[in-house]
Each structure stands twice: as C-alpha cells, then as structure tokens.
SEDOFI-677814 format. One record per residue (C-alpha): x, y, z; residue number from 1. Coordinates in Angstrom, 1 decimal, always signed. Each point is the difference from the previous one (the first is absolute). Example, Ala and Ser with C-alpha at 12.3 -4.5 7.8 and 13.67 -1.06 7.14 Angstrom:
2
<r c1="+12.3" c2="-4.5" c3="+7.8" nr="1"/>
<r c1="+1.4" c2="+3.4" c3="-0.7" nr="2"/>
This chain:
84
<r c1="-10.4" c2="+0.8" c3="-12.5" nr="1"/>
<r c1="+3.2" c2="-2.0" c3="+0.5" nr="2"/>
<r c1="-0.3" c2="-2.5" c3="+2.9" nr="3"/>
<r c1="+3.8" c2="+0.4" c3="+0.7" nr="4"/>
<r c1="-0.5" c2="+3.7" c3="+0.9" nr="5"/>
<r c1="-1.7" c2="+0.2" c3="+3.5" nr="6"/>
<r c1="-3.1" c2="+2.0" c3="+0.6" nr="7"/>
<r c1="-1.2" c2="+1.4" c3="+3.3" nr="8"/>
<r c1="-3.2" c2="-2.1" c3="+0.1" nr="9"/>
<r c1="+1.3" c2="-3.0" c3="+2.0" nr="10"/>
<r c1="-1.0" c2="-0.6" c3="+3.7" nr="11"/>
<r c1="+3.7" c2="-0.4" c3="+0.6" nr="12"/>
<r c1="+0.5" c2="+3.6" c3="-0.8" nr="13"/>
<r c1="+2.1" c2="+2.1" c3="+2.4" nr="14"/>
<r c1="+0.2" c2="+3.7" c3="+0.1" nr="15"/>
<r c1="+3.5" c2="+1.3" c3="+0.3" nr="16"/>
<r c1="+2.4" c2="+2.7" c3="-1.2" nr="17"/>
<r c1="+2.2" c2="-0.7" c3="-2.9" nr="18"/>
<r c1="+2.6" c2="+2.4" c3="+1.3" nr="19"/>
<r c1="-0.3" c2="+2.7" c3="+2.6" nr="20"/>
<r c1="-0.7" c2="+2.7" c3="-2.6" nr="21"/>
<r c1="-2.2" c2="-2.0" c3="-2.4" nr="22"/>
<r c1="-3.8" c2="-0.4" c3="-0.3" nr="23"/>
<r c1="-1.5" c2="-3.1" c3="+1.7" nr="24"/>
<r c1="+0.4" c2="-3.3" c3="-1.8" nr="25"/>
<r c1="-2.3" c2="-3.0" c3="+0.2" nr="26"/>
<r c1="+2.3" c2="-2.9" c3="+1.0" nr="27"/>
<r c1="-1.1" c2="-3.6" c3="-0.6" nr="28"/>
<r c1="+1.3" c2="-3.4" c3="+0.8" nr="29"/>
<r c1="-0.9" c2="-3.4" c3="-1.4" nr="30"/>
<r c1="-3.0" c2="-1.7" c3="+1.4" nr="31"/>
<r c1="+2.3" c2="-3.1" c3="+0.2" nr="32"/>
<r c1="+2.3" c2="+1.7" c3="+2.5" nr="33"/>
<r c1="-0.2" c2="-1.1" c3="+3.6" nr="34"/>
<r c1="-0.5" c2="+2.1" c3="+3.1" nr="35"/>
<r c1="+3.7" c2="-0.3" c3="+1.0" nr="36"/>
<r c1="+0.9" c2="+3.2" c3="-1.9" nr="37"/>
<r c1="+2.5" c2="-1.7" c3="-2.4" nr="38"/>
<r c1="-1.3" c2="+1.5" c3="-3.2" nr="39"/>
<r c1="+0.5" c2="+2.7" c3="-2.5" nr="40"/>
<r c1="-2.6" c2="+2.8" c3="-0.5" nr="41"/>
<r c1="-0.6" c2="+1.6" c3="-3.4" nr="42"/>
<r c1="-1.5" c2="+3.4" c3="-0.9" nr="43"/>
<r c1="-0.3" c2="+2.1" c3="-3.2" nr="44"/>
<r c1="+0.8" c2="+3.6" c3="+0.4" nr="45"/>
<r c1="+1.0" c2="+2.6" c3="-2.6" nr="46"/>
<r c1="+0.2" c2="-2.5" c3="-2.8" nr="47"/>
<r c1="+2.4" c2="-2.2" c3="+1.9" nr="48"/>
<r c1="-0.5" c2="-3.4" c3="+1.8" nr="49"/>
<r c1="+1.5" c2="+0.2" c3="+3.5" nr="50"/>
<r c1="+0.9" c2="-3.1" c3="+2.0" nr="51"/>
<r c1="+0.9" c2="+0.1" c3="+3.8" nr="52"/>
<r c1="+0.5" c2="-2.4" c3="+2.9" nr="53"/>
<r c1="-3.2" c2="-0.4" c3="+2.0" nr="54"/>
<r c1="+2.1" c2="-0.3" c3="+3.2" nr="55"/>
<r c1="+1.9" c2="+3.3" c3="-0.6" nr="56"/>
<r c1="-2.3" c2="+2.2" c3="-2.0" nr="57"/>
<r c1="+2.0" c2="+3.2" c3="+0.9" nr="58"/>
<r c1="+3.3" c2="-1.6" c3="-1.2" nr="59"/>
<r c1="-0.5" c2="+1.1" c3="-3.6" nr="60"/>
<r c1="-1.3" c2="-1.7" c3="-3.1" nr="61"/>
<r c1="+1.1" c2="-1.2" c3="-3.5" nr="62"/>
<r c1="-1.5" c2="+1.7" c3="-3.0" nr="63"/>
<r c1="-0.7" c2="-1.5" c3="-3.4" nr="64"/>
<r c1="-1.7" c2="+1.2" c3="-3.2" nr="65"/>
<r c1="-3.2" c2="-1.9" c3="-0.7" nr="66"/>
<r c1="+1.3" c2="-1.9" c3="-3.0" nr="67"/>
<r c1="+3.0" c2="-1.3" c3="+2.0" nr="68"/>
<r c1="-2.3" c2="-1.0" c3="+2.9" nr="69"/>
<r c1="-2.4" c2="-1.8" c3="-2.4" nr="70"/>
<r c1="+2.8" c2="-2.0" c3="-1.5" nr="71"/>
<r c1="+1.3" c2="-0.9" c3="+3.5" nr="72"/>
<r c1="-3.4" c2="-1.2" c3="+1.2" nr="73"/>
<r c1="-0.5" c2="-2.0" c3="-3.2" nr="74"/>
<r c1="+3.4" c2="-1.7" c3="+0.5" nr="75"/>
<r c1="-0.9" c2="-0.8" c3="+3.6" nr="76"/>
<r c1="-3.3" c2="-1.6" c3="-1.0" nr="77"/>
<r c1="+1.8" c2="-2.0" c3="-2.7" nr="78"/>
<r c1="+2.5" c2="-1.4" c3="+2.4" nr="79"/>
<r c1="+3.1" c2="+1.7" c3="-1.3" nr="80"/>
<r c1="+1.3" c2="+0.7" c3="+3.5" nr="81"/>
<r c1="-1.0" c2="-3.4" c3="+1.6" nr="82"/>
<r c1="+2.7" c2="-1.7" c3="+1.9" nr="83"/>
<r c1="+1.0" c2="-3.5" c3="-1.2" nr="84"/>
C-alpha cells in the first residue's frame, strides 16, 4: 500500500459527498492540522485522489490520478516546495 494514497482508516476520517451525484467518499485530513479549519482534506474515489478545502467542502474539489498525487506528496516531503 502506498502511504501517499489515503485510506479511510484514520480517526480524522470525515464522511462526505464527493459531488451531489456520487457515492460517499471517506475524507481525511492530516493529524498535524489544527482545529481552526485551515487544512485540506483528501479522499480516494473512483481511482482518483480528490482534494478539497475543509472550510468549504461543498465548494468543489481538485482531482488527481494516483501517480501524480504520489509524486506531489513525495516532493512535499522532500522539501521541493519549501519557502526560502
């Protein structure tokens, strides 16, 4: 199992709808996120990784294929997007 692809086993899991006409998705957020709601939530549904704003879950989401998401997460972990 790839650790960059979220699974619905976390206690941070939220149940929500991906879109009004889709099956339910298991949305997760990082255990490092605070309680202020300034975080992204991630879910895997229909072979796509979905990302949405936790403050506005009904405002839509971004979709990525799993390979693209895995590369992005790896780049984040390796500091590629760190500010100087």
